[in-house]
Every structure is written in structure tokens, then in C-alpha cells.
N, C-alpha and C positions, 0 to 999 in steps of 0.2 A: 470594582467586583471586589468581592472577599470569597475566601475559600477555607476550607479547613483540612489540616493535614489529619488521617487517622492513624490508629495506634499501630498501623501497619506501612506508614510512611507513605501513603497514597493521597493523594491531592486530585480533586476532583474539579475539571474545567467547566465554569458555568455553561448550560445550556446555551445560552444568547452565543457565546464566543465559537463553541461546536458548530451551530448552526451556522454562523457567518462565515467560517473558515471551512465549510464542509469537512469537517473530522469526521472519521469514522472508526469503529472500534478497531483495535488492532495497529493503527497508526501509531508509528515511533516517533521519539523526541530524544533530542541530546540536551543535556543541561549542563550550564555552565556556571560555574562559583565564578561570579565579579568582583564580591569582596564579601566581607562578613555580611550576613542577611539580605544579600543582593543575589539574584541569579535570572539567568536567561534561560529560555526554554524555546527550544527550535525545532519545528518539524522535519523530519526526515523523508524526504519522498524519493522512492526508488524510481531508477533509470527507465526511461521507456524500454519494453521488450525484455526489463532484468529478469532473467530467470526461464527465458523463452526456450533457448537451447537445451537446456537441463529437462525442460518437459518435453520437446520433442524427442532427446534421446531416450525419456522413459518410456516411448512407446512400446507396449507389450510384446510387439512381433515386426521382426524387418520386415520389409514387403508384404506388408498385409493390404497395401492398397493396390487395387487391380483398376486400372482404366478401363471404362467402358467406353466404346463406340457410339457417338450421339451424331445428330445432325448439323451441319454449320448452319449458323444465321445467316447466310449470305443464300440459303436454300430456301428461307421462309418469306 
């Protein structure tokens, strides 16, 4: 497959490759220069639950969750 670099240095991955590998807007890649004219593009995948602690700590208010009493499933 062929693609062309834009005047801004952007390269578009062909739709067939994006669909085959489930690539989505915002996916990040590493680029390695192997030698003159040869490059390797590697998709960076976030670790599972990356950013979860920061998201939880960003809760608007501490102790905002108040449990309510409910019936036990044993009683059903």
C-alpha cells in the first residue's frame, strides 16, 4: 500500500490497515528510524486501568457516596 506525506509531515494510514488493526483516532505510535529511508511504526497501547487512580482521585467530593440499605438476595 502507498501513502503520501502532507506538507505538515502527516502520513495517513490506509483505511484497510486501520480497520484490520482496529486503529482509532487518538491512538499513539512510536516511530523508529532503522536506517536512511526505513522507519518502523509501533502502536503504543496503554496499560490496563492506566489513569484509573487519577480518575478516582478526581472525584468532585470526598465521601459523596452514601450506601443505602437493601434487601439481601438470600431473601428473594
